[in-house]
C-alpha positions in Angstrom: 8.1 -8.3 14.6 6.2 -11.3 16.0 8.2 -13.7 13.8 11.5 -13.3 12.2 10.0 -13.6 8.7 10.7 -11.0 6.1 8.5 -10.2 3.2 11.1 -11.7 0.8 10.9 -14.9 2.8 7.1 -14.9 2.7 7.2 -14.5 -1.1 9.0 -17.9 -1.5 7.3 -19.8 1.3 4.8 -22.3 -0.1 2.7 -21.9 3.1 2.5 -18.1 2.6 2.7 -16.1 -0.6 4.6 -18.4 -3.0 1.4 -19.3 -5.0 1.3 -15.7 -6.3 5.1 -15.7 -7.2 5.7 -18.9 -9.0 7.8 -17.2 -11.7 10.2 -15.2 -9.6 12.1 -14.0 -12.7 9.4 -11.5 -13.5 9.5 -10.1 -9.9 13.2 -9.3 -9.7 12.7 -5.6 -9.7 9.9 -5.7 -7.1 12.0 -7.9 -4.8 14.8 -5.4 -5.1 12.3 -2.6 -4.1 11.0 -4.6 -1.1 14.5 -5.3 0.0 15.3 -1.6 -0.2 12.1 -0.6 1.6 12.7 -3.0 4.5 16.6 -2.7 4.4 17.1 -6.4 3.6 20.2 -7.9 2.0 20.3 -7.6 -1.8 21.5 -10.1 -4.3 24.0 -9.3 -7.0 21.1 -9.2 -9.4 19.0 -6.9 -7.3 21.7 -4.3 -6.4 22.1 -2.9 -9.9 18.3 -2.5 -10.2 18.2 -0.7 -6.9 20.9 1.7 -8.0 19.2 2.3 -11.4 15.7 2.9 -9.8 16.8 5.0 -6.8 19.8 7.0 -8.2 21.7 5.9 -5.0 25.1 4.2 -4.8 24.7 2.5 -1.4 22.0 0.2 -0.2 19.9 1.3 2.9 20.9 0.3 6.4 17.5 0.8 8.0 13.9 0.4 6.8 12.4 3.5 5.1 10.1 5.7 7.0 8.4 6.6 3.8 8.5 5.0 0.3 7.5 6.8 -2.9 7.0 4.6 -6.0 7.0 6.4 -9.3 6.2 3.6 -11.8 4.5 3.2 -15.1 1.1 1.8 -15.8 0.6 -2.0 -15.4 3.8 -2.2 -13.3 2.0 -4.0 -10.5 1.8 -1.2 -8.0 -1.7 -2.0 -6.6 -0.9 -5.7 -6.0 2.4 -4.8 -4.2 0.5 -2.3 -2.0 -2.0 -5.0 -1.1 0.9 -7.4 -0.4 2.6 -4.9 1.9 -0.6 -4.1 3.7 -1.3 -7.8 4.5 2.3 -8.4 5.6 2.4 -5.4 7.9 -1.0 -6.2 9.4 -0.2 -9.8 10.1 3.6 -10.1 10.8 4.1 -7.0 12.8 3.0 -6.6 16.4 1.8 -3.1 17.2 -0.1 -3.9 20.4 2.5 -2.4 22.7 1.7 1.0 21.2 -2.1 0.7 21.4 -4.3 1.6 24.4 -6.9 -0.8 25.7 -9.6 -1.1 23.1 -7.6 0.8 20.5 -7.0 -0.8 17.1 -4.2 0.0 14.7 -5.2 0.6 11.1 -3.4 -0.3 7.9 -5.2 2.1 5.6 -5.1 1.8 1.8 -6.3 4.8 -0.1 -7.3 4.6 -3.7 -8.4 7.1 -6.3 -12.0 6.0 -6.4 -14.4 3.2 -5.3 -13.7 1.1 -8.4 -9.9 1.1 -7.8 -10.5 0.6 -4.1 -12.4 -2.6 -4.9 -9.5 -3.9 -7.0 -7.1 -3.5 -4.1 -9.6 -4.9 -1.6 -9.9 -8.1 -3.8 -6.1 -8.4 -3.8 -6.1 -8.1 0.0 -8.9 -10.6 0.4 -7.2 -13.2 -1.8 -3.9 -12.9 0.1 -5.6 -13.2 3.5 -8.1 -16.0 2.7 -5.7 -17.9 0.4 -3.2 -18.5 3.2 -4.7 -20.7 5.9 -2.7 -19.3 8.8 -3.7 -15.8 7.9 -7.3 -16.7 7.3 -7.6 -17.8 10.9 -6.6 -14.3 11.9 -9.7 -12.7 10.4 -12.2 -11.7 13.1 -14.6 -9.8 10.9 -14.9 -8.8 7.3 -17.0 -6.0 5.9 -17.3 -4.5 2.4 -14.1 -2.5 2.9 -12.3 -3.8 6.1 -10.8 -6.8 7.7 -10.5 -6.8 11.5 -7.7 -9.2 12.6 -7.1 -11.0 15.9 -3.8 -9.1 16.5 -5.6 -5.8 17.0 -5.0 -4.5 13.5 -7.7 -3.5 10.9 -7.0 -3.3 7.2 -9.2 -0.8 5.6 -9.5 0.3 2.0 -11.1 3.7 1.2 -11.0 6.5 -1.3 -9.0 9.7 -1.3 -10.6 12.3 1.1 -8.8 14.2 3.8 -12.1 14.3 5.7 -12.5 10.6 6.2 -8.9 9.6 7.3 -9.0 11.5 10.6 -9.5 9.7 13.9 -7.5 6.6 13.1 -4.4 5.2 14.8 -2.5 4.4 11.7 0.2 1.8 11.7 0.7 2.1 7.9 -0.8 4.2 5.2 -0.6 3.1 1.6 -1.7 5.6 -1.1 -2.4 4.4 -4.6 -2.2 6.6 -7.8 -2.1 9.8 -5.7 -1.1 11.8 -8.7 -4.6 11.2 -10.1 -6.7 11.7 -6.9 -10.0 13.7 -7.6 -9.9 17.4 -6.8 -13.5 18.0 -5.8 -12.9 18.5 -2.1 -9.5 20.1 -2.4 -7.3 21.5 -5.1 -4.3 19.6 -3.7 -5.9 16.4 -2.5 -2.6 14.5 -2.2 -1.1 17.0 0.2 -4.4 17.4 2.1 -4.8 13.6 2.6 -1.2 13.0 3.6 -1.3 15.9 6.0 -4.4 14.4 7.6 -2.7 10.9 7.8 0.5 11.9 9.5 -0.9 12.9 12.9 -2.6 9.4 13.0 0.9 7.8 12.6 2.5 9.9 15.3 2.2 7.4 18.2 3.4 4.4 16.2 7.3 4.5 16.1 7.6 2.2 13.1 4.6 3.5 11.2 5.1 3.4 7.4 3.8 5.8 4.7 4.0 4.3 1.2 2.8 6.3 -1.9 2.6 4.8 -5.4 1.5 6.3 -8.6 2.2 6.7 -12.3 3.6 10.2 -12.7 1.6 13.1 -14.1 2.4 16.9 -14.0 5.5 18.4 -12.4 3.7 19.4 -9.2 2.0 17.8 -6.3 3.3 15.5 -3.5 4.7 12.8 -5.9 6.8 15.4 -7.8 7.8 17.1 -4.6 9.0 13.9 -3.0 10.9 12.9 -6.2 12.6 16.4 -6.4 13.6 16.4 -2.7 14.6 12.8 -2.0 15.5 10.9 -5.2 19.1 9.8 -5.5 20.1 10.7 -1.9 22.1 8.0 -0.1 21.1 7.6 3.6 17.8 9.5 3.2 15.1 7.7 5.3 12.6 8.6 2.5 13.0 6.2 -0.3 12.0 7.2 -3.9 11.8 4.4 -6.4 11.5 5.6 -10.1 11.0 3.0 -12.8 9.3 2.4 -16.2 6.7 -0.2 -16.7 8.8 -2.9 -18.2 11.5 -2.6 -15.6 9.0 -3.6 -13.0 6.9 -5.9 -15.1 8.7 -7.4 -18.1 5.6 -9.4 -19.1 4.0 -6.2 -20.6 4.6 -6.4 -24.3 6.9 -3.8 -25.8 4.7 -3.6 -28.8 1.8 -2.1 -26.8 4.2 0.6 -25.4 5.5 1.4 -28.9 2.0 1.7 -30.3 1.0 4.1 -27.5 4.1 6.2 -28.1 3.2 6.5 -31.8 -0.3 7.7 -31.0 0.8 10.2 -28.2 4.5 10.4 -27.3 3.9 12.6 -24.2 1.2 10.4 -22.8 3.2 7.2 -23.4 6.4 8.7 -21.8 4.3 9.4 -18.7 2.1 6.3 -18.6 4.7 3.7 -19.5 8.0 5.5 -19.3 7.2 7.0 -15.8 8.3 10.4 -16.9 6.7 13.5 -15.3 4.9 15.4 -18.1 6.5 18.7 -19.2 3.5 19.6 -21.4 1.1 20.0 -18.4 1.3 23.0 -16.0 -0.9 24.7 -13.5 -3.2 27.4 -14.8 -3.6 29.8 -11.9 -2.0 30.0 -8.5 -3.9 29.4 -5.3 -2.7 32.8 -4.0 -4.3 34.6 -7.0 -7.6 32.9 -6.6 -7.8 33.4 -2.8 -7.0 37.1 -3.2 -10.3 37.4 -5.3 -12.5 35.8 -2.6 -15.0 38.1 -1.0 -16.6 37.9 2.5 -19.9 36.4 1.3 -21.4 33.2 0.1 -24.1 34.7 -2.0 -25.3 38.2 -2.9 -29.0 39.1 -2.8 -30.4 40.7 -5.9 -30.2 44.5 -5.9 -32.4 46.8 -8.0 -29.4 48.9 -9.1 -27.5 46.0 -10.7 -27.8 44.5 -14.2 -27.2 40.7 -13.9 -25.8 38.2 -16.4 -25.8 34.4 -16.2 -24.1 31.4 -17.7 -24.9 27.7 -17.4 -22.9 24.6 -18.0 -25.7 22.0 -18.8 -25.6 18.3 -18.1 -27.9 15.4 -19.0 -27.9 14.3 -15.3 -25.9 11.1 -15.4 -22.2 12.1 -15.2 -21.4 15.8 -14.9 -22.9 18.5 -12.7 -25.4 21.1 -14.0 -24.1 24.5 -12.9 -25.2 28.1 -13.0 -23.4 31.3 -12.2 -24.9 34.8 -11.9 -22.8 38.0 -11.9 -22.9 41.8 -12.2 -20.4 44.5 -13.0 -19.3 46.9 -10.3 -18.5 50.0 -12.4 -17.1 52.0 -9.5 -14.3 49.4 -9.0 -14.3 48.0 -12.5 -14.8 44.5 -11.3 -17.0 41.5 -12.0 -18.9 40.3 -9.0 -20.0 36.6 -8.9 -23.3 36.9 -7.0 -24.6 33.4 -7.0 -23.4 29.9 -7.9 -25.5 26.8 -8.1 -24.5 23.2 -8.7 -26.7 20.1 -9.0 -24.7 16.9 -9.0 -26.0 13.7 -10.7 -28.2 11.9 -10.8 -31.0 14.5 -11.4 -33.8 15.4 -13.8 -32.6 18.1 -16.2 -36.1 19.5 -16.4 -36.3 19.9 -12.7 -32.9 21.6 -12.5 -33.8 24.0 -15.3 -37.0 24.9 -13.5 -35.0 25.5 -10.3 -32.4 27.6 -12.1 -35.0 29.6 -14.1 -36.7 30.6 -10.8 -33.4 31.9 -9.5 -32.7 33.8 -12.7 -36.0 35.6 -12.5 -35.2 36.7 -8.9 -32.2 38.4 -10.5 -34.3 39.7 -13.4 -32.3 37.7 -15.9 -34.4 36.7 -18.9 -31.5 35.4 -21.1 -28.8 33.0 -20.2 -25.7 31.9 -22.1 -24.4 28.4 -22.2 -22.2 25.7 -23.7 -22.8 25.1 -27.4 -21.9 21.4 -27.0 -25.0 20.6 -24.9 -27.2 20.2 -27.9 -30.8 21.4 -28.2 -32.2 20.1 -24.9 -31.2 23.1 -22.6 -32.5 25.6 -25.1 -35.9 24.0 -25.2 -36.1 23.5 -21.4 -35.2 27.1 -20.6 -37.6 28.3 -23.3 -40.4 26.5 -21.5 -39.5 28.5 -18.4 -39.6 31.8 -20.2 -35.8 32.2 -20.4 -33.9 32.3 -23.7 -30.8 30.3 -24.1 -27.9 31.8 -26.1 -25.0 29.8 -27.4 -21.6 31.0 -26.2 -19.2 31.8 -29.1 -16.2 30.8 -27.0 -14.9 27.3 -26.1 -14.3 26.3 -22.5 -10.6 26.8 -22.9 -11.1 30.3 -24.3 -13.4 31.2 -21.4 -10.7 30.1 -18.9 -8.0 31.9 -20.9 -10.0 35.2 -20.8 -10.8 34.6 -17.1 -7.1 34.4 -16.1 -6.2 38.1 -16.4 -9.3 39.0 -14.2 -8.1 36.5 -11.5 -4.4 37.7 -11.6 -5.4 41.4 -11.5 -8.1 41.0 -8.9 -10.8 42.3 -11.2 -13.3 39.6 -10.2 -14.9 38.9 -6.8 -15.6 35.3 -6.0 -18.0 33.9 -3.3 -16.7 31.7 -0.5 -17.5 28.4 -2.3 -15.0 25.6 -1.6 -15.7 23.5 -4.7 -15.4 26.6 -7.0 -12.1 27.5 -5.5 -10.8 23.9 -5.7 -11.8 23.6 -9.3 -10.2 26.9 -10.3 -6.9 26.1 -8.6 -6.9 22.6 -10.1 -7.2 23.7 -13.7 -4.4 22.7 -16.0 -3.0 24.1 -19.2 -1.9 21.3 -21.6 0.0 21.8 -24.8 -1.2 19.4 -27.5 0.9 17.8 -30.3 -0.1 20.6 -32.6 1.0 23.3 -30.2 -2.5 24.3 -29.2 -3.2 25.1 -25.6 -6.1 23.4 -23.8 -7.3 24.5 -20.4 -9.4 22.0 -18.5 -9.7 19.9 -15.3 -7.1 17.3 -14.3 -7.8 13.6 -14.6 -10.6 12.5 -12.2 -11.5 16.1 -11.7 -14.3 18.5 -12.7 -14.6 22.0 -13.9 -18.4 22.5 -14.2 -18.7 25.3 -11.6 -15.5 27.0 -12.8 -16.8 26.9 -16.4 -20.1 28.6 -15.4 -18.2 31.3 -13.5 -15.8 31.9 -16.3 -18.7 32.1 -18.7 -20.7 34.7 -16.8 -17.5 36.7 -16.2 -16.3 36.7 -19.7 -19.3 36.3 -22.1 -21.8 38.1 -19.9 -19.8 41.3 -19.5 -18.3 41.7 -23.0 -19.6 44.8 -24.6 -23.1 44.9 -23.0 -25.1 48.0 -22.4 -27.3 48.9 -19.4 -30.4 47.3 -20.9 -30.5 44.0 -18.9 -32.8 42.4 -21.4 -30.2 42.6 -24.2 -27.5 40.1 -24.5 -24.4 41.0 -26.6 
């Protein structure tokens, strides 16, 4: 460290961060966490909180190499991540580990651009609100601060493709249990695996992951299962409900949430991993169904079926899947998959999809009954009839599962399709009814189209391709 100032010292220093911590009584648990993270002495008030939230009996003797925060909503996680990011970037000297011209990066990764902006505003307030830190700012952009000590603070969204190439002195991951699954079915593992090589040349690099819990799978659950409650473990897992970390949250709000949905409230505010959410299909089962093609050309000997998942063009994708049945192997082959992401004109997309359907000699397409009248009218104008599927999305996925597990379906090499299938979740509602859908911040539009053409399109049809049964 350039100066012998701890983060706990900085929180009470009027020249540093004290303006944000005027009422220290509401920050006792967070001060205990920061003391544990950096192996600082704990007070008699902090030690019981440390034991309660870590399941450990002895305080740490060295700073954690990794910290995993499993905390309820509104606990203050995002602000604490911003605080740690600013402290590491301004009070630690990493220049001895950097080559000439090389910059170290404190990278903060959020779920989406909206959440990234929230954290960036916290960081900006902490940097510009302290005169001695403000003088360290060389350059500010929409998502970065270049500092005079050779460190850059950068805030971005969760993508394993965009975190490569950095020399990372610290990586702070916010709400990783809810990262979007469009690029990868396991985005938390993919991003963390991409981050770690960038930290390899910085001996005291720190990885800090914070999130409200969700299902009993993924990197957050895995870290909790492996490292929680283990004295001397360099990986610190901190598990606490909302009011433990932020007593200013009214108990009444939590009680009302529990009355509406006990399972949701237990996860959101009680920081309990949900037992009513489980994975739908294994990655191994899906990958075993993947063929060695991206798209099959139309063949005169095949009778094709198609299914669309319509969208109005503002939020969800408009998707199409075309398939045929291979009678010799008793399998469904997904020949073509199309996705148009918003924004788009539904009329233009229907015209494009109709042209493709005619190449495969498909004159009738099935689709989601919840889309309303607009897709039926648009397809009718293109000479394609639109039939309403008599199964819900959950029922389509349910009936697709045995085909995936038995290998009686052949899928194209389509990364977004495979990611959506693997990310599907089965949730048990309060009435005991199963729902199969995408995870939070995820999508299932392509998977739905594939499930539809595989299930609805090949249920009791005859060889007359014009007839839809």
